[in-house]
TORKOL-4160 file (C-alpha; in steps of 0.2 Angstrom, whole numbers, padded with zeros to 4 digits, m for minus):
471
<pt num="1" X="0014" Y="m0109" Z="0134"/>
<pt num="2" X="0030" Y="m0112" Z="0126"/>
<pt num="3" X="0045" Y="m0114" Z="0138"/>
<pt num="4" X="0061" Y="m0115" Z="0130"/>
<pt num="5" X="0074" Y="m0118" Z="0144"/>
<pt num="6" X="0090" Y="m0122" Z="0135"/>
<pt num="7" X="0101" Y="m0113" Z="0122"/>
<pt num="8" X="0110" Y="m0121" Z="0108"/>
<pt num="9" X="0130" Y="m0123" Z="0109"/>
<pt num="10" X="0141" Y="m0135" Z="0100"/>
<pt num="11" X="0128" Y="m0146" Z="0093"/>
<pt num="12" X="0118" Y="m0148" Z="0109"/>
<pt num="13" X="0105" Y="m0140" Z="0119"/>
<pt num="14" X="0112" Y="m0134" Z="0136"/>
<pt num="15" X="0107" Y="m0124" Z="0151"/>
<pt num="16" X="0111" Y="m0105" Z="0151"/>
<pt num="17" X="0123" Y="m0099" Z="0165"/>
<pt num="18" X="0110" Y="m0087" Z="0169"/>
<pt num="19" X="0095" Y="m0091" Z="0179"/>
<pt num="20" X="0082" Y="m0078" Z="0172"/>
<pt num="21" X="0071" Y="m0079" Z="0158"/>
<pt num="22" X="0063" Y="m0067" Z="0144"/>
<pt num="23" X="0045" Y="m0068" Z="0140"/>
<pt num="24" X="0038" Y="m0067" Z="0123"/>
<pt num="25" X="0021" Y="m0057" Z="0121"/>
<pt num="26" X="0008" Y="m0060" Z="0107"/>
<pt num="27" X="0005" Y="m0043" Z="0101"/>
<pt num="28" X="m0012" Y="m0047" Z="0095"/>
<pt num="29" X="m0018" Y="m0053" Z="0112"/>
<pt num="30" X="m0005" Y="m0045" Z="0125"/>
<pt num="31" X="m0003" Y="m0062" Z="0133"/>
<pt num="32" X="0013" Y="m0070" Z="0137"/>
<pt num="33" X="0015" Y="m0086" Z="0125"/>
<pt num="34" X="0033" Y="m0091" Z="0129"/>
<pt num="35" X="0048" Y="m0089" Z="0139"/>
<pt num="36" X="0067" Y="m0091" Z="0134"/>
<pt num="37" X="0083" Y="m0091" Z="0143"/>
<pt num="38" X="0091" Y="m0074" Z="0146"/>
<pt num="39" X="0108" Y="m0077" Z="0141"/>
<pt num="40" X="0124" Y="m0070" Z="0148"/>
<pt num="41" X="0142" Y="m0066" Z="0142"/>
<pt num="42" X="0148" Y="m0083" Z="0149"/>
<pt num="43" X="0135" Y="m0091" Z="0137"/>
<pt num="44" X="0143" Y="m0081" Z="0123"/>
<pt num="45" X="0160" Y="m0086" Z="0127"/>
<pt num="46" X="0155" Y="m0104" Z="0127"/>
<pt num="47" X="0147" Y="m0102" Z="0111"/>
<pt num="48" X="0161" Y="m0093" Z="0102"/>
<pt num="49" X="0173" Y="m0106" Z="0108"/>
<pt num="50" X="0163" Y="m0119" Z="0101"/>
<pt num="51" X="0162" Y="m0110" Z="0084"/>
<pt num="52" X="0181" Y="m0108" Z="0084"/>
<pt num="53" X="0184" Y="m0126" Z="0087"/>
<pt num="54" X="0172" Y="m0130" Z="0073"/>
<pt num="55" X="0179" Y="m0118" Z="0060"/>
<pt num="56" X="0194" Y="m0126" Z="0054"/>
<pt num="57" X="0185" Y="m0141" Z="0047"/>
<pt num="58" X="0169" Y="m0132" Z="0041"/>
<pt num="59" X="0179" Y="m0119" Z="0031"/>
<pt num="60" X="0187" Y="m0132" Z="0021"/>
<pt num="61" X="0171" Y="m0142" Z="0018"/>
<pt num="62" X="0167" Y="m0144" Z="0000"/>
<pt num="63" X="0154" Y="m0133" Z="m0010"/>
<pt num="64" X="0144" Y="m0149" Z="m0013"/>
<pt num="65" X="0143" Y="m0153" Z="0005"/>
<pt num="66" X="0136" Y="m0135" Z="0009"/>
<pt num="67" X="0124" Y="m0136" Z="m0006"/>
<pt num="68" X="0117" Y="m0152" Z="0000"/>
<pt num="69" X="0115" Y="m0145" Z="0017"/>
<pt num="70" X="0105" Y="m0131" Z="0012"/>
<pt num="71" X="0094" Y="m0141" Z="0000"/>
<pt num="72" X="0091" Y="m0152" Z="0015"/>
<pt num="73" X="0087" Y="m0137" Z="0026"/>
<pt num="74" X="0074" Y="m0131" Z="0014"/>
<pt num="75" X="0065" Y="m0146" Z="0012"/>
<pt num="76" X="0065" Y="m0149" Z="0032"/>
<pt num="77" X="0058" Y="m0131" Z="0033"/>
<pt num="78" X="0046" Y="m0134" Z="0021"/>
<pt num="79" X="0040" Y="m0149" Z="0029"/>
<pt num="80" X="0037" Y="m0139" Z="0046"/>
<pt num="81" X="0030" Y="m0123" Z="0037"/>
<pt num="82" X="0013" Y="m0124" Z="0046"/>
<pt num="83" X="0020" Y="m0125" Z="0063"/>
<pt num="84" X="0033" Y="m0111" Z="0058"/>
<pt num="85" X="0018" Y="m0101" Z="0052"/>
<pt num="86" X="0008" Y="m0103" Z="0068"/>
<pt num="87" X="0024" Y="m0099" Z="0078"/>
<pt num="88" X="0027" Y="m0083" Z="0069"/>
<pt num="89" X="0010" Y="m0077" Z="0070"/>
<pt num="90" X="0010" Y="m0079" Z="0089"/>
<pt num="91" X="0026" Y="m0070" Z="0091"/>
<pt num="92" X="0025" Y="m0057" Z="0077"/>
<pt num="93" X="0006" Y="m0054" Z="0074"/>
<pt num="94" X="0008" Y="m0054" Z="0055"/>
<pt num="95" X="m0008" Y="m0060" Z="0047"/>
<pt num="96" X="m0007" Y="m0078" Z="0042"/>
<pt num="97" X="m0012" Y="m0077" Z="0025"/>
<pt num="98" X="0001" Y="m0066" Z="0019"/>
<pt num="99" X="0014" Y="m0073" Z="0032"/>
<pt num="100" X="0013" Y="m0090" Z="0024"/>
<pt num="101" X="0019" Y="m0083" Z="0008"/>
<pt num="102" X="0031" Y="m0069" Z="0013"/>
<pt num="103" X="0039" Y="m0077" Z="0029"/>
<pt num="104" X="0038" Y="m0095" Z="0028"/>
<pt num="105" X="0038" Y="m0099" Z="0009"/>
<pt num="106" X="0050" Y="m0084" Z="0008"/>
<pt num="107" X="0061" Y="m0093" Z="0020"/>
<pt num="108" X="0061" Y="m0109" Z="0010"/>
<pt num="109" X="0065" Y="m0100" Z="m0006"/>
<pt num="110" X="0079" Y="m0091" Z="0003"/>
<pt num="111" X="0087" Y="m0108" Z="0008"/>
<pt num="112" X="0086" Y="m0114" Z="m0010"/>
<pt num="113" X="0093" Y="m0098" Z="m0017"/>
<pt num="114" X="0108" Y="m0100" Z="m0005"/>
<pt num="115" X="0111" Y="m0117" Z="m0011"/>
<pt num="116" X="0109" Y="m0111" Z="m0029"/>
<pt num="117" X="0121" Y="m0096" Z="m0026"/>
<pt num="118" X="0135" Y="m0106" Z="m0020"/>
<pt num="119" X="0139" Y="m0113" Z="m0038"/>
<pt num="120" X="0139" Y="m0096" Z="m0044"/>
<pt num="121" X="0154" Y="m0090" Z="m0033"/>
<pt num="122" X="0171" Y="m0088" Z="m0041"/>
<pt num="123" X="0182" Y="m0096" Z="m0027"/>
<pt num="124" X="0198" Y="m0093" Z="m0036"/>
<pt num="125" X="0202" Y="m0080" Z="m0049"/>
<pt num="126" X="0219" Y="m0080" Z="m0058"/>
<pt num="127" X="0226" Y="m0062" Z="m0061"/>
<pt num="128" X="0243" Y="m0065" Z="m0070"/>
<pt num="129" X="0254" Y="m0076" Z="m0059"/>
<pt num="130" X="0243" Y="m0072" Z="m0044"/>
<pt num="131" X="0229" Y="m0083" Z="m0038"/>
<pt num="132" X="0216" Y="m0072" Z="m0029"/>
<pt num="133" X="0207" Y="m0083" Z="m0017"/>
<pt num="134" X="0190" Y="m0081" Z="m0008"/>
<pt num="135" X="0190" Y="m0088" Z="0010"/>
<pt num="136" X="0177" Y="m0088" Z="0024"/>
<pt num="137" X="0180" Y="m0073" Z="0036"/>
<pt num="138" X="0179" Y="m0084" Z="0051"/>
<pt num="139" X="0168" Y="m0084" Z="0066"/>
<pt num="140" X="0153" Y="m0073" Z="0064"/>
<pt num="141" X="0142" Y="m0064" Z="0077"/>
<pt num="142" X="0124" Y="m0063" Z="0069"/>
<pt num="143" X="0111" Y="m0051" Z="0078"/>
<pt num="144" X="0095" Y="m0053" Z="0070"/>
<pt num="145" X="0079" Y="m0043" Z="0068"/>
<pt num="146" X="0061" Y="m0047" Z="0075"/>
<pt num="147" X="0051" Y="m0041" Z="0060"/>
<pt num="148" X="0056" Y="m0055" Z="0049"/>
<pt num="149" X="0063" Y="m0068" Z="0062"/>
<pt num="150" X="0067" Y="m0083" Z="0052"/>
<pt num="151" X="0072" Y="m0075" Z="0036"/>
<pt num="152" X="0084" Y="m0064" Z="0046"/>
<pt num="153" X="0092" Y="m0079" Z="0053"/>
<pt num="154" X="0094" Y="m0087" Z="0035"/>
<pt num="155" X="0100" Y="m0070" Z="0028"/>
<pt num="156" X="0115" Y="m0069" Z="0041"/>
<pt num="157" X="0118" Y="m0086" Z="0050"/>
<pt num="158" X="0113" Y="m0095" Z="0033"/>
<pt num="159" X="0124" Y="m0085" Z="0022"/>
<pt num="160" X="0139" Y="m0085" Z="0034"/>
<pt num="161" X="0138" Y="m0105" Z="0035"/>
<pt num="162" X="0136" Y="m0105" Z="0016"/>
<pt num="163" X="0152" Y="m0095" Z="0015"/>
<pt num="164" X="0161" Y="m0108" Z="0026"/>
<pt num="165" X="0160" Y="m0097" Z="0043"/>
<pt num="166" X="0155" Y="m0103" Z="0059"/>
<pt num="167" X="0141" Y="m0093" Z="0068"/>
<pt num="168" X="0135" Y="m0087" Z="0086"/>
<pt num="169" X="0117" Y="m0080" Z="0084"/>
<pt num="170" X="0108" Y="m0068" Z="0095"/>
<pt num="171" X="0090" Y="m0068" Z="0089"/>
<pt num="172" X="0078" Y="m0053" Z="0094"/>
<pt num="173" X="0071" Y="m0055" Z="0112"/>
<pt num="174" X="0054" Y="m0049" Z="0104"/>
<pt num="175" X="0052" Y="m0064" Z="0092"/>
<pt num="176" X="0065" Y="m0077" Z="0096"/>
<pt num="177" X="0055" Y="m0093" Z="0094"/>
<pt num="178" X="0058" Y="m0097" Z="0076"/>
<pt num="179" X="0077" Y="m0096" Z="0078"/>
<pt num="180" X="0076" Y="m0111" Z="0090"/>
<pt num="181" X="0066" Y="m0120" Z="0076"/>
<pt num="182" X="0081" Y="m0116" Z="0064"/>
<pt num="183" X="0093" Y="m0123" Z="0077"/>
<pt num="184" X="0083" Y="m0139" Z="0077"/>
<pt num="185" X="0083" Y="m0139" Z="0058"/>
<pt num="186" X="0101" Y="m0137" Z="0057"/>
<pt num="187" X="0104" Y="m0152" Z="0069"/>
<pt num="188" X="0092" Y="m0163" Z="0059"/>
<pt num="189" X="0100" Y="m0158" Z="0043"/>
<pt num="190" X="0117" Y="m0164" Z="0050"/>
<pt num="191" X="0126" Y="m0147" Z="0052"/>
<pt num="192" X="0142" Y="m0151" Z="0062"/>
<pt num="193" X="0143" Y="m0147" Z="0080"/>
<pt num="194" X="0149" Y="m0129" Z="0083"/>
<pt num="195" X="0145" Y="m0122" Z="0066"/>
<pt num="196" X="0129" Y="m0115" Z="0072"/>
<pt num="197" X="0126" Y="m0109" Z="0090"/>
<pt num="198" X="0111" Y="m0099" Z="0097"/>
<pt num="199" X="0111" Y="m0088" Z="0113"/>
<pt num="200" X="0096" Y="m0078" Z="0116"/>
<pt num="201" X="0097" Y="m0063" Z="0127"/>
<pt num="202" X="0096" Y="m0043" Z="0127"/>
<pt num="203" X="0107" Y="m0032" Z="0117"/>
<pt num="204" X="0118" Y="m0026" Z="0131"/>
<pt num="205" X="0119" Y="m0044" Z="0139"/>
<pt num="206" X="0122" Y="m0054" Z="0124"/>
<pt num="207" X="0124" Y="m0043" Z="0108"/>
<pt num="208" X="0137" Y="m0032" Z="0115"/>
<pt num="209" X="0147" Y="m0047" Z="0121"/>
<pt num="210" X="0147" Y="m0055" Z="0104"/>
<pt num="211" X="0152" Y="m0039" Z="0096"/>
<pt num="212" X="0166" Y="m0036" Z="0108"/>
<pt num="213" X="0173" Y="m0054" Z="0109"/>
<pt num="214" X="0191" Y="m0055" Z="0103"/>
<pt num="215" X="0188" Y="m0071" Z="0094"/>
<pt num="216" X="0174" Y="m0066" Z="0084"/>
<pt num="217" X="0180" Y="m0061" Z="0067"/>
<pt num="218" X="0165" Y="m0052" Z="0060"/>
<pt num="219" X="0148" Y="m0046" Z="0067"/>
<pt num="220" X="0132" Y="m0044" Z="0057"/>
<pt num="221" X="0117" Y="m0034" Z="0064"/>
<pt num="222" X="0099" Y="m0029" Z="0057"/>
<pt num="223" X="0093" Y="m0016" Z="0068"/>
<pt num="224" X="0091" Y="0002" Z="0072"/>
<pt num="225" X="0104" Y="0015" Z="0068"/>
<pt num="226" X="0107" Y="0017" Z="0087"/>
<pt num="227" X="0110" Y="m0001" Z="0088"/>
<pt num="228" X="0121" Y="m0001" Z="0072"/>
<pt num="229" X="0131" Y="0013" Z="0080"/>
<pt num="230" X="0134" Y="0004" Z="0095"/>
<pt num="231" X="0140" Y="m0012" Z="0087"/>
<pt num="232" X="0152" Y="m0002" Z="0077"/>
<pt num="233" X="0159" Y="0006" Z="0092"/>
<pt num="234" X="0161" Y="m0010" Z="0103"/>
<pt num="235" X="0168" Y="m0020" Z="0087"/>
<pt num="236" X="0180" Y="m0007" Z="0084"/>
<pt num="237" X="0190" Y="m0011" Z="0100"/>
<pt num="238" X="0195" Y="m0028" Z="0091"/>
<pt num="239" X="0195" Y="m0021" Z="0073"/>
<pt num="240" X="0182" Y="m0033" Z="0066"/>
<pt num="241" X="0173" Y="m0032" Z="0050"/>
<pt num="242" X="0155" Y="m0026" Z="0053"/>
<pt num="243" X="0140" Y="m0028" Z="0041"/>
<pt num="244" X="0125" Y="m0017" Z="0045"/>
<pt num="245" X="0108" Y="m0018" Z="0039"/>
<pt num="246" X="0099" Y="m0003" Z="0047"/>
<pt num="247" X="0084" Y="0008" Z="0044"/>
<pt num="248" X="0076" Y="0017" Z="0029"/>
<pt num="249" X="0064" Y="0031" Z="0024"/>
<pt num="250" X="0061" Y="0025" Z="0007"/>
<pt num="251" X="0053" Y="0036" Z="m0008"/>
<pt num="252" X="0041" Y="0030" Z="m0020"/>
<pt num="253" X="0041" Y="0041" Z="m0036"/>
<pt num="254" X="0025" Y="0041" Z="m0046"/>
<pt num="255" X="0028" Y="0050" Z="m0062"/>
<pt num="256" X="0013" Y="0058" Z="m0071"/>
<pt num="257" X="0013" Y="0046" Z="m0085"/>
<pt num="258" X="0012" Y="0030" Z="m0073"/>
<pt num="259" X="m0004" Y="0020" Z="m0071"/>
<pt num="260" X="m0009" Y="0030" Z="m0057"/>
<pt num="261" X="m0022" Y="0020" Z="m0049"/>
<pt num="262" X="m0010" Y="0004" Z="m0049"/>
<pt num="263" X="0005" Y="0015" Z="m0043"/>
<pt num="264" X="m0004" Y="0023" Z="m0028"/>
<pt num="265" X="m0012" Y="0007" Z="m0022"/>
<pt num="266" X="0004" Y="m0003" Z="m0025"/>
<pt num="267" X="0013" Y="0010" Z="m0015"/>
<pt num="268" X="0002" Y="0008" Z="0000"/>
<pt num="269" X="0003" Y="m0010" Z="m0001"/>
<pt num="270" X="0022" Y="m0010" Z="m0001"/>
<pt num="271" X="0022" Y="0003" Z="0014"/>
<pt num="272" X="0010" Y="m0006" Z="0025"/>
<pt num="273" X="0016" Y="m0024" Z="0022"/>
<pt num="274" X="0019" Y="m0032" Z="0040"/>
<pt num="275" X="0010" Y="m0017" Z="0047"/>
<pt num="276" X="0023" Y="m0005" Z="0041"/>
<pt num="277" X="0037" Y="m0014" Z="0050"/>
<pt num="278" X="0049" Y="m0016" Z="0036"/>
<pt num="279" X="0065" Y="m0007" Z="0034"/>
<pt num="280" X="0063" Y="m0005" Z="0015"/>
<pt num="281" X="0045" Y="0001" Z="0015"/>
<pt num="282" X="0041" Y="0014" Z="0003"/>
<pt num="283" X="0033" Y="0026" Z="0016"/>
<pt num="284" X="0036" Y="0043" Z="0006"/>
<pt num="285" X="0025" Y="0043" Z="m0009"/>
<pt num="286" X="0030" Y="0057" Z="m0020"/>
<pt num="287" X="0017" Y="0062" Z="m0034"/>
<pt num="288" X="0015" Y="0076" Z="m0047"/>
<pt num="289" X="0009" Y="0092" Z="m0038"/>
<pt num="290" X="m0006" Y="0094" Z="m0051"/>
<pt num="291" X="m0012" Y="0076" Z="m0046"/>
<pt num="292" X="m0010" Y="0077" Z="m0027"/>
<pt num="293" X="m0029" Y="0076" Z="m0024"/>
<pt num="294" X="m0031" Y="0061" Z="m0036"/>
<pt num="295" X="m0017" Y="0052" Z="m0026"/>
<pt num="296" X="m0024" Y="0057" Z="m0009"/>
<pt num="297" X="m0041" Y="0049" Z="m0014"/>
<pt num="298" X="m0033" Y="0033" Z="m0021"/>
<pt num="299" X="m0022" Y="0032" Z="m0005"/>
<pt num="300" X="m0036" Y="0035" Z="0007"/>
<pt num="301" X="m0047" Y="0022" Z="m0002"/>
<pt num="302" X="m0034" Y="0009" Z="m0001"/>
<pt num="303" X="m0029" Y="0012" Z="0017"/>
<pt num="304" X="m0047" Y="0010" Z="0022"/>
<pt num="305" X="m0049" Y="m0006" Z="0013"/>
<pt num="306" X="m0037" Y="m0015" Z="0026"/>
<pt num="307" X="m0045" Y="m0027" Z="0038"/>
<pt num="308" X="m0039" Y="m0026" Z="0055"/>
<pt num="309" X="m0041" Y="m0040" Z="0068"/>
<pt num="310" X="m0035" Y="m0057" Z="0073"/>
<pt num="311" X="m0019" Y="m0063" Z="0063"/>
<pt num="312" X="m0025" Y="m0080" Z="0063"/>
<pt num="313" X="m0041" Y="m0075" Z="0054"/>
<pt num="314" X="m0038" Y="m0078" Z="0035"/>
<pt num="315" X="m0048" Y="m0062" Z="0032"/>
<pt num="316" X="m0036" Y="m0051" Z="0042"/>
<pt num="317" X="m0025" Y="m0040" Z="0031"/>
<pt num="318" X="m0017" Y="m0029" Z="0045"/>
<pt num="319" X="m0010" Y="m0035" Z="0061"/>
<pt num="320" X="m0004" Y="m0026" Z="0076"/>
<pt num="321" X="0013" Y="m0018" Z="0078"/>
<pt num="322" X="0026" Y="m0028" Z="0088"/>
<pt num="323" X="0026" Y="m0021" Z="0106"/>
<pt num="324" X="0017" Y="m0009" Z="0117"/>
<pt num="325" X="0032" Y="0003" Z="0116"/>
<pt num="326" X="0031" Y="0003" Z="0096"/>
<pt num="327" X="0013" Y="0006" Z="0097"/>
<pt num="328" X="0016" Y="0022" Z="0108"/>
<pt num="329" X="0030" Y="0027" Z="0097"/>
<pt num="330" X="0020" Y="0026" Z="0082"/>
<pt num="331" X="0005" Y="0035" Z="0090"/>
<pt num="332" X="0017" Y="0049" Z="0096"/>
<pt num="333" X="0022" Y="0052" Z="0078"/>
<pt num="334" X="0005" Y="0053" Z="0072"/>
<pt num="335" X="0000" Y="0065" Z="0086"/>
<pt num="336" X="0016" Y="0076" Z="0083"/>
<pt num="337" X="0012" Y="0077" Z="0065"/>
<pt num="338" X="m0005" Y="0084" Z="0068"/>
<pt num="339" X="0002" Y="0096" Z="0080"/>
<pt num="340" X="0015" Y="0102" Z="0067"/>
<pt num="341" X="0000" Y="0105" Z="0055"/>
<pt num="342" X="0003" Y="0090" Z="0043"/>
<pt num="343" X="m0014" Y="0086" Z="0035"/>
<pt num="344" X="m0020" Y="0069" Z="0040"/>
<pt num="345" X="m0031" Y="0060" Z="0028"/>
<pt num="346" X="m0036" Y="0045" Z="0037"/>
<pt num="347" X="m0032" Y="0035" Z="0052"/>
<pt num="348" X="m0026" Y="0043" Z="0068"/>
<pt num="349" X="m0018" Y="0039" Z="0085"/>
<pt num="350" X="m0034" Y="0031" Z="0093"/>
<pt num="351" X="m0036" Y="0012" Z="0094"/>
<pt num="352" X="m0045" Y="0005" Z="0079"/>
<pt num="353" X="m0064" Y="0003" Z="0082"/>
<pt num="354" X="m0067" Y="m0014" Z="0090"/>
<pt num="355" X="m0048" Y="m0018" Z="0095"/>
<pt num="356" X="m0046" Y="m0011" Z="0113"/>
<pt num="357" X="m0035" Y="m0026" Z="0116"/>
<pt num="358" X="m0018" Y="m0029" Z="0106"/>
<pt num="359" X="m0006" Y="m0016" Z="0099"/>
<pt num="360" X="m0015" Y="m0011" Z="0085"/>
<pt num="361" X="m0013" Y="0006" Z="0075"/>
<pt num="362" X="m0024" Y="0012" Z="0062"/>
<pt num="363" X="m0017" Y="0013" Z="0044"/>
<pt num="364" X="m0013" Y="0032" Z="0043"/>
<pt num="365" X="m0010" Y="0043" Z="0028"/>
<pt num="366" X="m0004" Y="0061" Z="0029"/>
<pt num="367" X="m0001" Y="0074" Z="0015"/>
<pt num="368" X="0013" Y="0086" Z="0018"/>
<pt num="369" X="0030" Y="0090" Z="0012"/>
<pt num="370" X="0048" Y="0082" Z="0015"/>
<pt num="371" X="0052" Y="0093" Z="0030"/>
<pt num="372" X="0041" Y="0085" Z="0044"/>
<pt num="373" X="0047" Y="0072" Z="0056"/>
<pt num="374" X="0036" Y="0060" Z="0048"/>
<pt num="375" X="0044" Y="0062" Z="0032"/>
<pt num="376" X="0062" Y="0063" Z="0039"/>
<pt num="377" X="0062" Y="0048" Z="0052"/>
<pt num="378" X="0058" Y="0030" Z="0051"/>
<pt num="379" X="0043" Y="0027" Z="0060"/>
<pt num="380" X="0040" Y="0008" Z="0058"/>
<pt num="381" X="0022" Y="0007" Z="0058"/>
<pt num="382" X="0007" Y="0010" Z="0046"/>
<pt num="383" X="0010" Y="0028" Z="0042"/>
<pt num="384" X="0012" Y="0035" Z="0024"/>
<pt num="385" X="0016" Y="0053" Z="0019"/>
<pt num="386" X="0011" Y="0060" Z="0002"/>
<pt num="387" X="0023" Y="0073" Z="m0004"/>
<pt num="388" X="0020" Y="0083" Z="m0021"/>
<pt num="389" X="0034" Y="0087" Z="m0033"/>
<pt num="390" X="0035" Y="0100" Z="m0048"/>
<pt num="391" X="0044" Y="0090" Z="m0060"/>
<pt num="392" X="0056" Y="0075" Z="m0062"/>
<pt num="393" X="0071" Y="0085" Z="m0056"/>
<pt num="394" X="0061" Y="0090" Z="m0040"/>
<pt num="395" X="0056" Y="0072" Z="m0037"/>
<pt num="396" X="0074" Y="0066" Z="m0038"/>
<pt num="397" X="0080" Y="0079" Z="m0027"/>
<pt num="398" X="0066" Y="0076" Z="m0013"/>
<pt num="399" X="0070" Y="0057" Z="m0015"/>
<pt num="400" X="0088" Y="0060" Z="m0011"/>
<pt num="401" X="0085" Y="0072" Z="0003"/>
<pt num="402" X="0086" Y="0060" Z="0017"/>
<pt num="403" X="0098" Y="0053" Z="0029"/>
<pt num="404" X="0093" Y="0035" Z="0024"/>
<pt num="405" X="0097" Y="0026" Z="0007"/>
<pt num="406" X="0089" Y="0008" Z="0008"/>
<pt num="407" X="0076" Y="0007" Z="m0005"/>
<pt num="408" X="0065" Y="0017" Z="m0018"/>
<pt num="409" X="0052" Y="0014" Z="m0031"/>
<pt num="410" X="0048" Y="0022" Z="m0048"/>
<pt num="411" X="0033" Y="0021" Z="m0058"/>
<pt num="412" X="0032" Y="0026" Z="m0076"/>
<pt num="413" X="0024" Y="0020" Z="m0092"/>
<pt num="414" X="0041" Y="0022" Z="m0100"/>
<pt num="415" X="0053" Y="0008" Z="m0091"/>
<pt num="416" X="0068" Y="0017" Z="m0099"/>
<pt num="417" X="0063" Y="0034" Z="m0091"/>
<pt num="418" X="0060" Y="0025" Z="m0074"/>
<pt num="419" X="0077" Y="0017" Z="m0075"/>
<pt num="420" X="0085" Y="0033" Z="m0079"/>
<pt num="421" X="0077" Y="0040" Z="m0063"/>
<pt num="422" X="0083" Y="0025" Z="m0053"/>
<pt num="423" X="0100" Y="0027" Z="m0058"/>
<pt num="424" X="0101" Y="0044" Z="m0050"/>
<pt num="425" X="0094" Y="0038" Z="m0033"/>
<pt num="426" X="0106" Y="0036" Z="m0019"/>
<pt num="427" X="0098" Y="0019" Z="m0012"/>
<pt num="428" X="0103" Y="0001" Z="m0013"/>
<pt num="429" X="0087" Y="m0005" Z="m0022"/>
<pt num="430" X="0075" Y="0002" Z="m0034"/>
<pt num="431" X="0058" Y="m0007" Z="m0039"/>
<pt num="432" X="0052" Y="m0001" Z="m0056"/>
<pt num="433" X="0032" Y="m0001" Z="m0058"/>
<pt num="434" X="0030" Y="m0012" Z="m0043"/>
<pt num="435" X="0042" Y="m0026" Z="m0048"/>
<pt num="436" X="0043" Y="m0041" Z="m0036"/>
<pt num="437" X="0058" Y="m0042" Z="m0024"/>
<pt num="438" X="0070" Y="m0054" Z="m0031"/>
<pt num="439" X="0081" Y="m0062" Z="m0017"/>
<pt num="440" X="0095" Y="m0066" Z="m0030"/>
<pt num="441" X="0098" Y="m0048" Z="m0030"/>
<pt num="442" X="0104" Y="m0037" Z="m0016"/>
<pt num="443" X="0097" Y="m0030" Z="0000"/>
<pt num="444" X="0106" Y="m0016" Z="0009"/>
<pt num="445" X="0108" Y="0003" Z="0008"/>
<pt num="446" X="0118" Y="0018" Z="0007"/>
<pt num="447" X="0121" Y="0032" Z="0021"/>
<pt num="448" X="0113" Y="0028" Z="0037"/>
<pt num="449" X="0104" Y="0012" Z="0030"/>
<pt num="450" X="0119" Y="0003" Z="0032"/>
<pt num="451" X="0135" Y="m0005" Z="0027"/>
<pt num="452" X="0136" Y="m0021" Z="0016"/>
<pt num="453" X="0123" Y="m0032" Z="0007"/>
<pt num="454" X="0112" Y="m0047" Z="0010"/>
<pt num="455" X="0104" Y="m0060" Z="m0001"/>
<pt num="456" X="0110" Y="m0072" Z="m0014"/>
<pt num="457" X="0127" Y="m0074" Z="m0021"/>
<pt num="458" X="0132" Y="m0056" Z="m0014"/>
<pt num="459" X="0125" Y="m0060" Z="0003"/>
<pt num="460" X="0136" Y="m0075" Z="0004"/>
<pt num="461" X="0151" Y="m0065" Z="m0002"/>
<pt num="462" X="0148" Y="m0053" Z="0012"/>
<pt num="463" X="0156" Y="m0065" Z="0024"/>
<pt num="464" X="0172" Y="m0069" Z="0014"/>
<pt num="465" X="0190" Y="m0062" Z="0013"/>
<pt num="466" X="0201" Y="m0060" Z="m0001"/>
<pt num="467" X="0219" Y="m0070" Z="m0001"/>
<pt num="468" X="0232" Y="m0067" Z="m0014"/>
<pt num="469" X="0244" Y="m0082" Z="m0017"/>
<pt num="470" X="0259" Y="m0077" Z="m0028"/>
<pt num="471" X="0270" Y="m0089" Z="m0039"/>
């Protein structure tokens, strides 16, 4: 049992002004594994005041100072990687074999990329007699997600700190524990007091006071569309910049000339990573109508190959979803799809065999069209829908027929053809033939998927303003 009884403000661990705690529950066992303080608006104000005091000095720190700090953070994170992995499994339920690579090694990689990217930024650009300078936005409120708890902190708080901003972080109350580890790492790395501050709590009690605080210059959130709307609404009162990384319902276009088996199996792997709890997961698989049966067979075979069970077991490849409420939501989508007449190929709303305890959902594959709720709405669980198309134009039309625009995939034997299709998709990222994610690129989307970008140089620049100096 982990008991975190303090929050991190102005370089010190201090008690919350509130007396209540939040519980952290292991989604595989349904057991409480930790408690953390339930922060308050007063805690937020103390953290913001500390960030305001720290901003003048940190904003004028050298690029070399920041590069050195992030290199140190990367090595310190690396040194605690197994502890971090065990913590993440407990609060997230992500199978440990995949988690070590994607969540822990991935976090170390992101810290190194932040350091690397700082040297790529053009801090001053001469335009005639005008010097256009990039400067940090100020105090940043960062509200992070539970599905990649440490990496989300790095993508927001890390990038903002690299830009010269100071930060007040609210981690998700579902999986807050690795944010506390990050605060410890910042202290050990020598980050000056007040540059990074941590207040855990609920959205209404901590997230909204961060977004509303008049001394917070910018707020960045990863969350649902509903959460993003609320942050925009609250932040608008003080006219602050808002960065939103929200949901997705991403299409995966498999053209007829693609390596079909590899494309279908790779698409299922993408959609089911982290038990489908990824905003950019390719959950709409678009296939040629005359090859729908073949795609169905391949998708079912791949889905049935997953091993559900204890996330600490090296053999497990699919863990539980995050909460009991999430499980019921996902199961509700599955039940409704069947009531609507969408054809289910494998899976279902029933608990997986032998797993009565834990918030597990069977990997479920449907075959239908782009009009059902499971094709229109973000489910955030292990559910994929196959959708047939008539030709390339039809595939592009279906792919773009969504309120979201976060990610997409295109598969073709001809990379130039795939890139031509990608150019017509209204999304923030397209992977060609299963190309691996490159965190030196960008992450973010169009439409309801959000505003702004994360990762690499572009993610750091998101936390900057332009200033012109003439003469």
